[in-house]
C-alpha positions as CSV (number, residue, x, y, z in Angstrom):
1,M,48.4,15.7,20.2
2,K,46.6,12.5,20.6
3,L,46.6,10.2,17.4
4,L,43.9,7.7,16.9
5,L,45.8,4.3,16.1
6,P,46.2,2.7,12.9
7,I,43.7,0.1,11.6
8,L,45.5,-3.1,10.5
9,L,43.5,-4.5,7.7
10,S,43.7,-7.7,5.3
11,A,46.3,-10.5,6.8
12,I,48.9,-11.1,3.8
13,T,51.6,-13.6,3.5
14,L,54.8,-13.9,1.5
15,H,55.1,-17.0,-0.3
16,G,57.9,-16.1,-3.3
17,N,56.5,-12.9,-4.5
18,E,53.0,-13.6,-3.0
19,L,51.8,-11.2,0.1
20,T,49.8,-12.9,2.9
21,N,49.9,-12.8,6.5
22,Y,51.5,-9.2,5.8
23,Q,49.1,-6.1,7.8
24,R,47.4,-3.4,5.7
25,V,48.4,-0.3,7.3
26,R,46.3,2.6,7.1
27,N,46.4,5.7,9.2
28,L,42.9,7.8,10.5
29,P,43.3,11.6,10.2
30,A,44.0,13.0,13.8
31,K,43.2,16.0,15.2
32,N,42.4,19.4,14.0
33,L,45.3,21.4,15.1
34,I,43.2,24.2,14.5
35,Q,41.6,26.2,17.3
36,D,38.4,27.6,17.1
37,A,38.1,25.9,13.8
38,G,34.2,26.8,13.2
39,F,34.5,30.6,14.2
40,E,32.4,30.0,17.3
41,E,34.5,31.1,20.0
42,N,35.7,34.1,18.9
43,S,39.0,32.9,19.7
44,P,41.9,35.6,19.9
45,L,44.1,33.2,18.7
46,W,43.2,34.3,15.6
47,K,45.4,37.2,14.3
48,N,43.8,40.1,12.7
49,L,40.2,39.5,13.6
50,N,38.1,42.8,13.6
51,A,40.6,44.2,11.4
52,G,41.5,44.5,7.8
53,G,37.5,43.8,7.1
54,W,37.4,40.8,9.1
55,K,34.9,39.8,11.3
56,I,33.0,36.9,12.7
57,V,29.0,37.0,11.7
58,S,26.2,34.7,13.2
59,G,24.6,32.8,10.5
60,A,27.5,33.7,7.8
61,G,28.6,30.0,8.3
62,R,27.9,26.6,7.2
63,N,24.1,25.0,8.0
64,G,23.5,28.4,9.7
65,S,26.3,28.3,12.5
66,A,28.6,31.4,13.1
67,G,31.4,32.5,10.2
68,L,34.3,34.4,9.4
69,V,33.3,36.9,7.0
70,N,35.5,39.9,4.9
71,T,33.7,42.3,3.0
72,R,36.2,43.6,0.5
73,R,35.8,47.4,-0.7
74,N,39.2,49.1,-1.3
75,P,40.7,46.2,-4.3
76,N,43.9,47.4,-2.2
77,D,43.3,46.2,1.3
78,Y,45.3,43.2,1.8
79,V,45.2,41.8,5.7
80,L,45.5,38.0,6.3
81,L,43.6,36.1,9.3
82,S,45.7,33.7,10.7
83,Q,46.5,31.6,13.7
84,R,50.0,30.0,14.6
85,F,50.7,26.6,15.8
86,E,53.3,23.8,15.7
87,L,54.2,21.3,13.1
88,K,56.1,17.9,14.0
89,P,58.9,17.7,11.3
90,D,59.1,14.9,8.7
91,T,55.1,14.7,8.8
92,A,52.4,14.7,6.4
93,Y,49.6,17.1,6.8
94,V,46.3,17.8,5.1
95,F,44.2,21.0,5.5
96,G,41.7,23.3,3.9
97,G,38.3,24.7,4.8
98,W,35.1,26.0,3.2
99,I,34.7,29.7,1.5
100,R,31.6,31.2,0.3
101,T,31.8,33.5,-2.4
102,E,29.4,37.1,-3.5
103,N,30.5,39.4,-6.2
104,L,33.8,38.3,-5.6
105,S,36.0,40.4,-8.6
106,G,40.1,39.5,-9.3
107,R,42.2,36.2,-8.0
108,G,39.3,35.7,-5.2
109,A,39.8,33.9,-1.7
110,S,42.1,31.2,-0.9
111,L,43.9,29.7,2.3
112,C,47.3,28.4,2.4
113,I,50.1,27.5,5.0
114,E,53.6,28.8,5.9
115,W,56.3,28.2,7.8
116,S,59.2,30.3,8.4
117,N,62.8,29.7,11.0
118,A,61.6,30.6,14.4
119,R,64.9,31.9,15.0
120,T,66.0,34.1,11.9
121,G,62.1,34.7,10.9
122,K,62.8,33.6,7.3
123,W,60.6,32.4,5.2
124,L,61.3,28.7,4.7
125,G,58.3,27.4,2.5
126,G,54.1,27.3,2.1
127,S,52.0,25.0,0.7
128,Y,48.6,27.5,-1.3
129,L,45.5,26.5,-2.3
130,G,43.6,27.5,-5.4
131,D,40.9,30.7,-5.5
132,V,37.4,31.1,-5.4
133,S,36.1,33.9,-6.9
134,G,32.7,35.5,-8.6
135,T,29.4,33.9,-6.4
136,S,30.0,30.8,-5.8
137,D,28.4,28.3,-2.8
138,W,30.6,26.9,0.1
139,Q,32.9,24.3,-1.7
140,E,36.0,22.9,0.0
141,L,39.4,23.7,-0.6
142,K,41.9,21.1,0.5
143,G,45.7,20.4,0.0
144,K,48.5,18.6,1.4
145,F,52.2,18.9,2.7
146,V,54.9,17.7,4.2
147,M,56.6,19.3,7.1
148,K,60.6,18.6,6.7
149,N,63.3,18.5,8.6
150,Y,64.7,22.3,9.4
151,P,68.1,22.3,11.1
152,D,66.4,25.3,13.9
153,P,62.7,25.8,15.0
154,V,60.0,26.3,12.6
155,K,57.4,28.3,13.3
156,C,54.1,28.1,11.2
157,Q,50.5,29.5,10.6
158,I,47.4,28.9,8.8
159,S,46.0,32.0,6.8
160,C,42.5,33.0,5.6
161,L,43.1,35.9,2.4
162,V,40.9,37.7,0.1
163,R,43.4,38.1,-3.0
164,K,45.2,41.8,-3.1
165,G,43.0,43.3,-6.2
166,S,40.1,41.6,-5.3
167,R,36.5,43.2,-4.4
168,G,33.1,41.8,-2.9
169,Y,31.9,39.3,-0.1
170,A,33.9,35.7,1.3
171,A,32.8,33.7,4.0
172,F,35.0,31.1,5.6
173,D,34.3,28.3,7.7
174,D,35.4,24.8,9.5
175,V,39.5,25.1,8.6
176,Y,41.4,22.6,9.6
177,I,44.8,21.1,9.9
178,R,45.7,17.6,10.7
179,P,48.6,14.9,10.5
180,D,47.7,12.6,7.3
181,A,48.9,9.7,6.0
182,A,52.2,9.2,4.7
183,E,52.9,9.5,1.3
184,W,54.5,7.4,-0.8
185,S,55.6,8.8,-4.5
186,A,56.9,6.5,-7.1
187,A,57.2,7.4,-10.5
188,I,59.4,5.8,-13.8
189,L,63.2,7.6,-13.9
190,H,63.7,5.8,-17.1
191,P,62.4,5.2,-19.7
192,V,62.0,9.1,-20.2
193,Q,58.6,9.8,-21.6
194,E,57.5,5.9,-20.1
195,T,58.5,4.7,-23.6
196,L,60.5,1.5,-23.3
197,S,62.9,0.7,-26.2
198,T,62.4,-3.3,-27.6
199,K,66.2,-3.2,-27.1
200,D,66.4,-2.2,-23.5
201,H,65.8,-4.4,-20.7
202,T,66.1,-2.2,-17.4
203,L,63.5,0.1,-15.8
204,E,64.7,3.1,-13.0
205,L,61.9,4.1,-10.6
206,A,61.8,6.8,-7.8
207,S,60.3,6.0,-4.4
208,F,60.1,8.2,-1.8
209,I,58.3,8.1,1.7
210,S,56.8,11.3,2.7
211,G,56.0,11.8,5.9
212,E,55.7,8.8,8.5
213,F,54.0,5.2,8.2
214,R,52.6,4.7,11.6
215,Y,52.7,1.6,13.1
216,K,54.3,-0.5,15.7
217,K,58.0,-1.1,14.6
218,T,59.4,-3.7,17.0
219,E,62.8,-4.0,13.7
220,K,64.1,-1.4,11.7
221,P,62.0,-1.2,8.6
222,R,63.5,-3.2,5.3
223,Y,61.4,-1.4,2.2
224,L,61.2,-4.0,-0.6
225,C,58.7,-3.0,-3.4
226,K,56.6,-6.0,-5.3
227,V,57.1,-5.3,-8.9
228,E,54.5,-6.9,-11.1
229,I,53.9,-6.2,-14.9
230,S,51.5,-7.8,-17.8
231,D,50.3,-6.8,-20.7
232,G,46.7,-7.4,-20.4
233,E,46.7,-10.6,-20.9
234,K,49.5,-12.0,-19.3
235,T,52.2,-11.5,-16.6
236,L,55.5,-10.4,-18.1
237,L,57.0,-9.9,-14.8
238,N,56.4,-10.7,-10.4
239,R,59.4,-9.7,-8.2
240,N,60.5,-8.5,-5.2
241,Y,63.2,-5.2,-4.9
242,P,65.1,-3.5,-2.2
243,V,64.6,-0.4,-2.0
244,E,68.1,1.3,-1.8
245,K,68.5,5.2,-1.8
246,N,65.0,5.6,-3.1
247,R,65.2,4.2,-6.2
248,I,64.0,0.7,-7.5
249,V,65.9,-1.0,-10.2
250,P,63.7,-4.1,-11.7
251,E,65.4,-6.3,-15.0
252,F,64.0,-8.4,-17.2
253,R,63.9,-9.5,-20.5
254,P,63.5,-7.1,-23.1
255,M,59.4,-6.8,-24.2
256,Q,57.3,-7.1,-27.3
257,P,55.6,-3.2,-28.4
258,G,52.7,-2.9,-26.9
259,K,51.3,-0.9,-23.6
260,K,52.2,-2.6,-20.5
261,Q,50.6,-2.2,-17.2
262,M,53.0,-1.9,-13.9
263,K,51.2,-2.5,-10.5
264,L,53.9,-1.6,-7.3
265,T,53.7,-2.5,-3.9
266,L,55.1,-1.4,-1.2
267,F,55.9,-3.3,2.5
268,D,58.2,-3.5,4.9
269,E,59.5,-6.9,5.3
270,A,61.1,-6.2,8.6
271,N,57.7,-5.8,10.5
272,R,55.9,-7.5,8.2
273,M,53.2,-4.5,6.8
274,L,51.8,-3.8,3.7
275,L,52.4,-0.2,3.0
276,A,51.2,1.7,-0.3
277,E,50.5,0.5,-3.5
278,K,50.7,2.0,-7.3
279,E,49.4,1.6,-10.6
280,L,51.6,2.7,-13.7
281,T,51.6,2.3,-17.4
282,F,54.5,2.1,-20.0
283,R,54.9,1.9,-23.7
284,V,57.5,-0.4,-25.6
285,V,58.2,0.8,-29.0
286,P,60.8,-0.8,-31.4
287,E,64.1,0.8,-31.2
288,S,63.9,2.3,-34.5
289,E,60.6,4.1,-33.5
290,L,62.2,5.4,-30.8
291,M,65.2,6.7,-32.5
292,K,63.1,8.6,-35.3
293,R,61.1,10.7,-32.7
294,T,61.4,14.0,-33.6
295,V,62.5,15.7,-29.8
296,R,63.7,12.8,-27.0
297,I,65.8,13.4,-24.4
298,D,69.0,10.5,-24.2
299,R,70.4,8.9,-21.1
300,N,72.8,12.0,-20.4
301,G,70.0,14.2,-20.1
302,R,70.3,16.2,-23.6
303,T,67.8,17.3,-25.7
304,L,67.6,15.9,-29.1
305,V,65.9,17.4,-32.3
306,D,65.9,15.1,-35.2
307,G,68.6,12.8,-33.7
308,K,70.9,16.5,-32.8
309,P,71.8,17.2,-29.7
310,F,70.1,20.9,-29.0
311,L,70.6,23.5,-26.1
312,P,67.7,25.1,-25.3
313,V,68.2,28.8,-25.1
314,G,65.2,30.3,-24.2
315,I,62.3,33.1,-22.9
316,Y,59.7,33.2,-21.1
317,M,56.9,35.3,-22.9
318,S,53.1,36.7,-22.4
319,G,52.2,36.8,-26.3
320,L,54.2,36.7,-29.3
321,T,54.0,40.0,-32.0
322,K,56.8,39.5,-35.5
323,A,58.5,42.4,-33.7
324,Q,58.7,40.1,-30.5
325,I,59.9,37.3,-32.7
326,D,62.8,39.4,-34.5
327,T,63.9,40.9,-31.1
328,V,64.6,37.4,-29.6
329,A,66.3,35.8,-32.8
330,E,68.8,38.8,-33.1
331,A,69.4,38.5,-29.3
332,G,70.5,34.7,-30.2
333,F,67.2,33.2,-28.6
334,N,66.5,29.8,-30.4
335,T,63.3,29.0,-27.9
336,V,60.3,30.9,-26.2
337,L,57.9,29.9,-23.9
338,P,54.7,32.2,-24.5
339,Y,52.8,31.6,-21.5
340,Q,49.7,32.6,-23.5
341,S,50.0,30.0,-26.3
342,P,46.4,28.6,-26.7
343,A,45.4,32.5,-27.2
344,L,48.6,33.2,-29.9
345,G,47.9,35.3,-32.8
346,F,49.2,38.5,-35.0
347,D,47.2,41.7,-35.4
348,G,44.4,40.2,-32.6
349,R,43.8,37.5,-34.8
350,K,42.5,34.5,-33.0
351,G,41.5,30.3,-33.3
352,P,44.0,28.0,-34.3
353,A,45.0,28.8,-37.7
354,A,45.9,32.5,-36.4
355,I,48.1,30.4,-33.6
356,R,49.5,28.2,-36.4
357,E,50.6,31.6,-38.0
358,V,52.6,32.2,-35.1
359,L,54.6,28.7,-35.3
360,D,55.1,29.4,-39.1
361,Y,57.1,32.7,-38.4
362,C,59.0,31.3,-35.4
363,H,59.7,28.6,-37.6
364,A,60.7,30.6,-40.3
365,K,63.3,32.0,-37.6
366,K,64.6,29.3,-36.2
367,I,63.0,29.4,-33.5
368,K,61.3,26.6,-31.5
369,V,58.2,26.8,-29.3
370,I,57.1,24.9,-25.8
371,F,53.6,25.3,-25.9
372,S,52.4,26.2,-22.8
373,I,49.4,24.0,-22.2
374,K,49.6,24.7,-18.5
375,D,45.8,26.4,-18.2
376,A,44.5,23.5,-19.4
377,M,44.2,21.7,-15.8
378,P,41.4,21.5,-12.7
379,K,39.9,25.3,-11.3
380,G,42.4,26.3,-8.7
381,A,45.7,24.2,-10.4
382,T,45.6,27.7,-12.3
383,N,45.4,31.2,-12.3
384,M,44.6,31.7,-15.8
385,Q,42.2,28.2,-16.4
386,L,41.4,27.7,-19.9
387,E,37.2,27.7,-19.0
388,T,36.7,27.2,-23.0
389,W,39.2,27.0,-26.3
390,N,37.6,26.9,-30.0
391,G,34.6,26.1,-28.9
392,I,35.6,23.1,-26.8
393,T,35.0,22.9,-22.8
394,G,36.2,21.2,-20.4
395,D,40.2,21.0,-19.3
396,V,40.7,17.3,-20.6
397,A,38.7,18.1,-23.6
398,I,40.5,21.0,-24.6
399,G,43.8,19.9,-23.5
400,N,43.3,17.6,-25.7
401,A,42.3,19.7,-28.7
402,I,45.3,21.5,-28.6
403,V,47.8,18.7,-28.6
404,E,46.4,17.0,-31.3
405,T,45.9,20.3,-33.0
406,F,49.6,21.5,-33.5
407,K,51.5,18.4,-32.2
408,D,52.7,17.7,-36.4
409,H,54.5,21.1,-36.7
410,P,57.7,21.9,-36.7
411,A,58.1,24.9,-34.4
412,L,57.1,22.7,-31.7
413,L,60.1,21.6,-28.6
414,A,58.4,20.8,-26.1
415,W,55.1,21.3,-23.8
416,Y,54.8,23.2,-20.8
417,V,52.6,21.5,-18.6
418,C,52.8,23.1,-15.4
419,D,53.8,26.4,-13.2
420,E,54.8,26.1,-9.9
421,V,51.4,24.1,-9.0
422,Q,50.9,23.3,-5.6
423,P,51.1,19.7,-4.7
424,T,46.9,19.4,-4.5
425,Y,47.1,19.1,-8.1
426,I,49.7,16.4,-8.8
427,D,47.3,13.6,-9.5
428,A,45.8,16.2,-12.6
429,L,49.2,17.1,-13.6
430,I,50.3,13.3,-13.7
431,N,46.8,12.8,-15.8
432,L,47.8,15.8,-18.0
433,R,51.5,14.6,-18.6
434,R,50.4,11.1,-19.9
435,R,47.6,11.8,-21.9
436,I,50.5,14.0,-23.8
437,N,52.8,11.2,-23.8
438,R,49.9,8.9,-25.6
439,M,49.0,11.4,-28.0
440,D,52.6,13.2,-28.8
441,P,55.5,10.9,-28.5
442,D,57.4,13.0,-30.3
443,H,57.6,16.0,-27.6
444,P,58.7,16.2,-24.0
445,T,56.3,17.9,-21.5
446,F,58.1,20.1,-19.8
447,A,57.7,21.8,-15.9
448,V,58.8,24.6,-13.8
449,Y,59.3,24.3,-9.7
450,Y,60.2,26.4,-6.5
451,Q,59.3,23.9,-4.2
452,F,62.9,22.1,-3.8
453,N,61.7,20.7,-0.2
454,S,59.5,18.2,-1.9
455,Y,60.5,18.2,-5.6
456,E,60.5,14.7,-5.0
457,R,56.9,14.7,-5.1
458,Y,56.2,15.8,-8.8
459,L,58.6,13.6,-10.3
460,G,55.7,11.7,-12.1
461,G,54.4,15.1,-13.5
462,Q,57.0,15.6,-16.4
463,D,58.9,14.6,-19.0
464,I,62.1,17.4,-18.2
465,F,62.1,18.7,-14.9
466,G,62.3,22.8,-14.2
467,I,63.8,25.0,-11.3
468,D,63.3,29.0,-11.4
469,P,65.6,30.6,-8.9
470,Y,65.4,34.2,-8.7
471,P,67.9,35.1,-6.1
472,I,68.0,39.1,-7.0
473,T,65.5,39.7,-4.4
474,T,66.5,43.5,-3.3
475,A,69.1,45.9,-4.1
476,E,71.7,44.2,-1.3
477,T,72.0,40.6,-2.1
478,R,75.1,39.7,-2.3
479,N,74.6,35.8,-2.7
480,Q,73.2,33.4,-4.9
481,Q,72.2,30.9,-2.5
482,K,68.9,30.5,-3.6
483,V,70.0,29.1,-6.7
484,M,72.1,26.3,-4.8
485,E,68.5,25.7,-2.7
486,Q,67.3,24.8,-5.7
487,L,70.0,23.0,-7.6
488,L,70.5,20.6,-4.6
489,G,67.1,20.1,-4.8
490,A,66.8,19.5,-8.3
491,L,70.1,17.1,-8.1
492,K,68.4,14.9,-4.9
493,V,65.9,14.0,-8.2
494,Q,68.3,14.2,-11.1
495,R,71.0,11.8,-9.7
496,L,68.4,8.8,-9.3
497,A,68.5,8.0,-12.8
498,S,71.8,6.4,-13.3
499,G,72.0,8.7,-16.8
500,G,70.4,11.5,-14.7
501,I,67.3,13.1,-15.6
502,A,67.1,16.3,-18.1
503,C,66.9,19.2,-15.9
504,W,66.7,22.8,-17.2
505,A,66.2,26.6,-15.4
506,A,64.8,29.9,-16.0
507,P,67.7,32.3,-15.6
508,Q,66.5,35.2,-13.6
509,Y,66.3,38.0,-16.2
510,M,63.5,40.2,-14.3
511,N,63.9,42.9,-11.3
512,W,61.8,41.5,-8.7
513,G,60.5,45.2,-7.2
514,V,58.2,44.3,-10.4
515,W,56.0,41.9,-8.7
516,Q,56.1,43.6,-5.7
517,P,53.5,45.8,-4.3
518,D,55.7,48.4,-2.4
519,G,57.6,48.2,-5.8
520,R,54.8,48.9,-8.5
521,Q,53.4,51.2,-6.2
522,D,56.2,53.7,-5.2
523,P,59.0,54.6,-7.9
524,A,61.1,56.1,-4.9
525,V,60.9,52.2,-3.3
526,Y,61.5,50.5,-6.7
527,Y,64.7,52.4,-7.3
528,R,65.9,52.2,-3.5
529,K,65.4,48.5,-2.9
530,Y,65.3,46.7,-6.2
531,R,67.5,46.2,-9.1
532,F,68.5,44.1,-12.2
533,P,71.1,41.1,-12.1
534,T,74.2,42.3,-13.7
535,L,76.3,40.8,-16.3
536,E,78.8,39.3,-14.0
537,E,75.4,38.2,-11.8
538,L,73.9,36.9,-15.1
539,Y,77.0,34.1,-15.9
540,A,77.7,33.2,-12.6
541,M,73.8,32.1,-11.9
542,I,73.8,30.2,-15.5
543,A,77.5,29.0,-14.8
544,M,76.3,27.6,-11.2
545,E,73.5,26.0,-12.6
546,M,75.4,24.3,-16.0
547,I,77.9,23.0,-13.2
548,H,75.3,21.3,-11.7
549,G,74.0,19.5,-14.9
550,I,71.3,22.3,-16.5
551,R,70.9,21.3,-20.0
552,G,68.1,24.0,-21.2
553,F,67.8,27.4,-19.8
554,V,64.8,29.7,-20.3
555,G,65.0,32.8,-18.6
556,Y,62.4,34.8,-17.0
557,S,61.1,37.3,-18.6
558,Y,60.8,39.0,-21.8
559,S,57.5,40.8,-20.7
560,S,58.9,42.1,-17.1
561,L,61.3,43.8,-19.2
562,F,58.8,46.3,-19.8
563,Y,56.8,46.6,-16.6
564,G,57.8,48.9,-13.7
565,P,58.5,52.8,-13.5
566,D,61.8,52.6,-15.5
567,K,61.1,53.2,-19.0
568,Q,64.1,52.6,-20.5
569,Q,64.7,49.3,-18.6
570,F,64.4,47.2,-21.8
571,A,67.2,49.3,-23.3
572,K,69.7,49.1,-20.5
573,T,68.7,45.3,-19.6
574,W,68.0,44.0,-23.2
575,P,72.3,44.3,-24.2
576,L,73.3,42.5,-20.8
577,I,70.6,39.5,-21.4
578,K,71.8,39.3,-25.4
579,Q,75.4,38.3,-23.7
580,A,74.4,35.8,-21.0
581,V,72.5,34.5,-24.4
582,A,76.0,34.5,-25.9
583,F,77.5,33.1,-23.4
584,Q,75.3,29.9,-23.3
585,H,75.9,29.7,-27.0
586,L,79.5,29.5,-26.2
587,M,78.9,26.5,-24.2
588,A,76.8,24.3,-25.9
589,P,79.3,22.2,-27.7
590,F,80.7,21.9,-23.9
591,L,77.7,20.4,-22.3
592,L,76.0,18.5,-25.0
593,S,79.5,16.6,-25.2
594,T,79.7,13.3,-23.9
595,E,83.8,13.0,-24.1
596,K,85.1,12.1,-20.6
597,A,86.1,15.4,-18.8
598,P,89.3,16.5,-17.7
599,D,90.9,15.0,-14.3
600,F,91.2,17.9,-12.2
601,R,91.6,19.4,-8.5
602,L,89.5,21.9,-6.9
603,K,90.8,23.2,-3.3
604,V,89.0,26.1,-2.0
605,T,90.6,28.3,0.1
606,K,87.9,31.1,0.7
607,G,83.8,31.0,0.4
608,K,82.0,28.5,-1.6
609,V,83.1,27.9,-4.7
610,Y,81.8,25.4,-7.3
611,A,83.7,24.3,-10.3
612,Q,83.1,21.7,-13.7
613,S,85.8,20.6,-16.4
614,Y,84.6,19.8,-20.0
615,R,85.9,18.4,-23.1
616,T,84.3,18.3,-26.5
617,A,84.6,16.0,-29.7
618,D,87.3,17.6,-31.5
619,G,89.2,17.8,-28.6
620,R,88.5,21.5,-26.7
621,T,88.3,21.6,-23.0
622,A,86.6,24.4,-20.9
623,L,86.5,24.8,-17.2
624,L,83.4,26.9,-15.5
625,V,83.6,28.6,-11.5
626,S,81.1,29.8,-10.1
627,C,80.5,31.7,-6.3
628,V,78.2,31.2,-3.9
629,G,78.8,34.8,-2.0
630,P,78.5,36.9,-0.3
631,G,81.7,38.3,0.2
632,E,85.4,37.1,-1.4
633,S,85.9,33.6,-2.8
634,E,89.5,32.5,-3.8
635,A,90.3,28.7,-5.1
636,E,93.1,26.6,-6.7
637,I,92.0,24.2,-9.6
638,S,95.0,21.9,-10.6
639,F,94.9,19.7,-13.5
640,E,96.3,16.0,-14.3
641,G,99.9,16.8,-16.3
642,K,100.2,19.8,-18.2
643,T,97.3,22.8,-17.7
644,P,95.2,23.1,-20.8
645,D,96.3,26.2,-23.3
646,F,93.2,27.9,-21.6
647,T,91.7,31.8,-23.2
648,A,89.8,33.3,-20.4
649,H,86.0,34.3,-21.5
650,H,85.2,36.2,-17.8
651,G,86.4,35.8,-14.6
652,S,89.9,36.5,-12.5
653,F,92.2,34.2,-13.1
654,R,96.0,33.5,-12.5
655,K,98.2,30.6,-13.6
656,S,99.9,29.1,-11.0
657,G,103.0,26.9,-12.5
658,T,102.3,24.4,-14.9
659,N,99.4,22.9,-13.7
660,T,97.4,25.0,-11.4
661,W,95.1,27.8,-12.0
662,L,93.8,30.6,-8.6
663,F,90.8,31.9,-9.4
664,R,89.6,35.0,-7.0
665,G,86.0,36.3,-6.8
666,R,83.9,38.6,-4.9
667,D,79.8,38.0,-4.1
668,I,77.9,36.7,-7.4
669,C,81.0,35.9,-9.3
670,S,82.0,33.3,-11.9
671,G,84.8,32.3,-14.4
672,L,85.3,30.9,-17.7
673,L,88.4,28.9,-19.1
674,Y,88.1,27.5,-22.5
675,N,89.8,26.6,-25.9
676,P,88.0,28.6,-28.5
677,P,86.6,27.8,-31.6
678,G,89.2,26.6,-34.5
679,T,91.7,26.1,-31.4
């Protein structure tokens, strides 16, 4: 593969804080890696051509050329047309193609890139574009991703697809994937909600380079960032700072209230290259105003409601009826996240007044609401785009109207802005988050991702970072490696800020079989191949998340407990979920405490075991242990001085001597030692 040479522009020099005689680097797009990208050659490299409804038709492409066509008559047909190729590690790519549809029902047609371990076949990641449905003229779908550096060889493929459940006509043409210029992600870690106190004089910025800036390097790069801050009239800061461990920490004198503009310029001082620029904004407000905010996130990543620490113990819902609210309240949940927030209403009623009635009922039941606004995004960013709401059209206008209408409601905890959106829509997500922060500084934004290999790219998209690892994928699952993958990815971004950023998780309450085609279609497969997490596994997954700094939980999901062939699964599973909820409340005083935890030493003698200790303000202590699995796990936990007088909540513990506990477990398991309330 031959890359085009970079273009070097703008001679700029560095005098003090000014950049001169530096060259600006810009990479031209490289060669398309797809062969027969326009479907003119009928190439055998396209897998499944002439199968599953796929065929090349003369004149069906753009400008009268040949094109790839799928005429779907059976909505249950699902065959991918794919081509494999190689990608380089640590390289940014751009990919896409053109799609035209006629009377295509359902979610429609799309493109995706996926990669897996070439040795084991294990899925490693993917990038998925939005869908085209209905009747649509040619439109381009495009996206970006970064191929990480995996220890084993990786195989990749691009796929044209028509979603299962869709019926109609779709044409594809001119697909592509090529190395892109490196991407620089920069975001404000502190302050949360991009709002600084007049008493604070430090910003913390994240800085990640995805891919490679392609230019001649005579020395090892030495990255600096020029930070310019102004209030629109005068410059308040103009200084260069080192980029160390993906962080930039500008310090300055406290600033007066008002909106501030910040321009960031990344450059390689060693090779005299100007690499990238980014513009951010933040606000400065009096300390007293910041402290009065209804909901805010402190430097310890805790949620404060009316100034008091609050542990969200929540669950995803589809809609909300009074009976459902009563059920989750009785189970101990203090938070709900209804996906269909903009369409809430009791007894079929719709509109702002009906939504407010639902919120009123939640407030009366002491239930906080994370209001979902994720569908007020451009087409492709969500599968359920809000095209109209209360007579308003356009995603920006709809989002703004919803926030302005409900931002004053006492049941509101946060705004849900994103559900696993693809990197293509990061800019739209960042814009949505900033509009909400400006319109409603009293409530933070929350987003959830599974893309643990690229969490850093999403840092500017929300105030509270969420993960959703669901490890129990089949009946044979005996480990929670998926939980660890997402937690370690989250830690990479969470620990950038000196005080930590807010991070919440979605515990798995559901059975994967209700979402899988074979499980949904064949009850025998559902019962044989899939299962719910056990109570022991629920404890272990939640404990592992607590150990790694998670300070909020929104389990997935209430609605899915009613899907699938087993009509008794809610009655069987709900009591286990209630016990998991009680466990979260039991741990709340420990998780929300800022007291120094007791020192201990963890010696793992078998398996993979993690542990964390806690101390509350009234002096009670706790120790959490969680095992990754599979197989047996053993560990010794030794405390300085005499071992605390613990009670075992669950788990297999045995005291050894005066200051050591022995833990033993198998597969996905955990244990809790604690001082009960009143001790």
